C-alpha positions as a Markdown table, in Angstrom:
| # | Residue | x | y | z |
|---|---|---|---|---|
| 1 | Unk | 18.7 | 3.9 | -0.7 |
| 2 | Unk | 22.0 | 3.0 | -1.2 |
| 3 | Unk | 25.0 | 5.6 | -0.8 |
| 4 | Unk | 26.5 | 5.4 | -4.2 |
| 5 | Unk | 22.8 | 6.4 | -5.5 |
| 6 | Unk | 22.6 | 9.4 | -2.8 |
| 7 | Unk | 26.3 | 10.4 | -3.6 |
| 8 | Unk | 25.3 | 10.5 | -7.4 |
| 9 | Unk | 22.0 | 12.3 | -6.9 |
| 10 | Unk | 23.7 | 15.2 | -4.8 |
| 11 | Unk | 26.6 | 15.6 | -7.5 |
| 12 | Unk | 23.6 | 15.9 | -10.0 |
| 13 | Unk | 22.0 | 18.7 | -7.9 |
| 14 | Unk | 25.2 | 20.5 | -7.2 |
| 15 | Unk | 25.9 | 20.3 | -11.2 |
| 16 | Unk | 22.4 | 21.8 | -11.8 |
| 17 | Unk | 23.2 | 24.5 | -8.8 |
| 18 | Unk | 26.7 | 25.3 | -10.7 |
| 19 | Unk | 24.9 | 25.7 | -14.2 |
| 20 | Unk | 22.6 | 28.4 | -12.4 |
| 21 | Unk | 25.2 | 30.2 | -10.7 |
| 22 | Unk | 27.5 | 30.3 | -14.3 |
| 23 | Unk | 24.6 | 31.3 | -16.3 |
| 24 | Unk | 23.8 | 34.1 | -13.8 |
| 25 | Unk | 27.4 | 35.4 | -14.4 |
| 26 | Unk | 26.6 | 35.5 | -18.8 |
| 27 | Unk | 28.6 | 32.3 | -19.3 |
| 28 | Unk | 27.2 | 30.4 | -22.3 |
| 29 | Unk | 26.8 | 26.8 | -21.5 |
| 30 | Unk | 27.9 | 24.5 | -24.2 |
| 31 | Unk | 27.9 | 20.7 | -22.7 |
| 32 | Unk | 26.9 | 19.3 | -19.5 |
| 33 | Unk | 28.4 | 16.0 | -18.6 |
| 34 | Unk | 30.3 | 15.2 | -21.5 |
| 35 | Unk | 31.7 | 12.0 | -21.7 |
| 36 | Unk | 34.1 | 9.8 | -24.1 |
| 37 | Unk | 36.4 | 7.2 | -23.6 |
| 38 | Unk | 38.9 | 9.6 | -21.6 |
| 39 | Unk | 36.6 | 10.5 | -19.0 |
| 40 | Unk | 33.6 | 12.9 | -18.0 |
| 41 | Unk | 33.7 | 17.0 | -18.2 |
| 42 | Unk | 31.1 | 18.3 | -15.5 |
| 43 | Unk | 30.5 | 21.6 | -17.5 |
| 44 | Unk | 32.0 | 23.2 | -20.5 |
| 45 | Unk | 31.2 | 26.7 | -20.8 |
| 46 | Unk | 32.1 | 29.8 | -22.6 |
| 47 | Unk | 33.1 | 33.1 | -20.6 |
| 48 | Unk | 34.0 | 35.7 | -23.5 |
| 49 | Unk | 37.3 | 34.4 | -25.1 |
| 50 | Unk | 37.9 | 31.4 | -22.6 |
| 51 | Unk | 36.3 | 28.0 | -22.8 |
| 52 | Unk | 36.0 | 27.2 | -19.3 |
| 53 | Unk | 36.4 | 23.4 | -17.8 |
| 54 | Unk | 34.4 | 23.2 | -14.7 |
| 55 | Unk | 34.6 | 20.5 | -12.5 |
| 56 | Unk | 32.0 | 20.4 | -9.7 |
| 57 | Unk | 32.6 | 19.4 | -6.2 |
| 58 | Unk | 30.0 | 18.8 | -3.2 |
| 59 | Unk | 31.7 | 18.5 | 0.2 |
| 60 | Unk | 30.8 | 19.5 | 3.6 |
| 61 | Unk | 33.1 | 22.2 | 3.9 |
| 62 | Unk | 35.8 | 24.3 | 2.3 |
| 63 | Unk | 38.7 | 22.6 | 3.9 |
| 64 | Unk | 38.9 | 19.6 | 0.8 |
| 65 | Unk | 40.0 | 22.4 | -1.2 |
| 66 | Unk | 42.3 | 20.0 | -3.2 |
| 67 | Unk | 39.3 | 17.8 | -4.0 |
| 68 | Unk | 40.8 | 17.4 | -7.7 |
| 69 | Unk | 43.8 | 15.3 | -7.5 |
| 70 | Unk | 46.3 | 14.9 | -10.3 |
| 71 | Unk | 45.2 | 11.7 | -11.8 |
| 72 | Unk | 41.6 | 13.5 | -12.1 |
| 73 | Unk | 43.0 | 16.6 | -13.3 |
| 74 | Unk | 45.0 | 14.4 | -16.1 |
| 75 | Unk | 41.8 | 12.6 | -16.9 |
| 76 | Unk | 39.7 | 16.0 | -17.4 |
| 77 | Unk | 42.6 | 17.0 | -19.7 |
| 78 | Unk | 42.6 | 14.3 | -21.9 |
| 79 | Unk | 38.8 | 14.6 | -22.3 |
| 80 | Unk | 39.5 | 18.1 | -23.2 |
| 81 | Unk | 41.6 | 17.6 | -25.6 |
| 82 | Unk | 39.3 | 14.7 | -27.3 |
| 83 | Unk | 36.4 | 17.5 | -27.0 |
| 84 | Unk | 38.4 | 19.8 | -28.8 |
| 85 | Unk | 39.1 | 17.1 | -31.7 |
| 86 | Unk | 35.5 | 16.7 | -32.4 |
| 87 | Unk | 34.6 | 20.7 | -31.8 |
| 88 | Unk | 37.8 | 22.2 | -33.6 |
| 89 | Unk | 36.0 | 25.7 | -33.4 |
| 90 | Unk | 36.8 | 26.2 | -29.9 |
| 91 | Unk | 40.8 | 25.5 | -30.8 |
| 92 | Unk | 41.3 | 29.2 | -30.7 |
| 93 | Unk | 39.9 | 29.8 | -27.2 |
| 94 | Unk | 41.8 | 30.3 | -24.3 |
| 95 | Unk | 41.5 | 27.5 | -21.7 |
| 96 | Unk | 40.7 | 27.9 | -18.2 |
| 97 | Unk | 40.0 | 25.0 | -15.7 |
| 98 | Unk | 37.4 | 26.0 | -12.8 |
| 99 | Unk | 35.9 | 24.7 | -9.8 |
| 100 | Unk | 32.8 | 25.0 | -8.2 |
| 101 | Unk | 33.0 | 23.7 | -4.6 |
| 102 | Unk | 29.6 | 23.6 | -2.6 |
| 103 | Unk | 30.2 | 23.6 | 1.2 |
| 104 | Unk | 26.9 | 21.8 | 2.3 |
| 105 | Unk | 27.5 | 22.3 | 5.9 |
| 106 | Unk | 27.6 | 26.2 | 5.1 |
| 107 | Unk | 24.9 | 26.3 | 2.2 |
| 108 | Unk | 27.6 | 28.1 | 0.3 |
| 109 | Unk | 29.4 | 27.6 | -2.9 |
| 110 | Unk | 33.1 | 29.0 | -4.1 |
| 111 | Unk | 33.7 | 29.8 | -7.8 |
| 112 | Unk | 37.5 | 28.9 | -8.3 |
| 113 | Unk | 38.6 | 30.5 | -11.5 |
| 114 | Unk | 41.7 | 29.0 | -13.0 |
| 115 | Unk | 41.8 | 26.5 | -10.3 |
| 116 | Unk | 44.4 | 24.0 | -11.9 |
| 117 | Unk | 46.7 | 24.5 | -15.0 |
């Protein structure tokens, strides 16, 4: 089994776990792995009046909190702009960018709301 395959599989498992967490918090999941020419968004959900864009990360510990770099943030924002163009009924929602970070070493997670602008 290749390293890339294993990494992708861990990411998929983490995303499915993140969806379970969000659903338990009464979020409505709109899309999982939304892809377009601009990039990919792991999860797009709704939380009351917020359209929540969720990036899921799986790391050994929490010290890698700056795991979503500026380049990736910009790609996520471009992808969101495309999503809103294709789904104009969500344009009235406030947008929030969250990160769900799984610390595999500790078997725990952190849901960082409004993690970046």
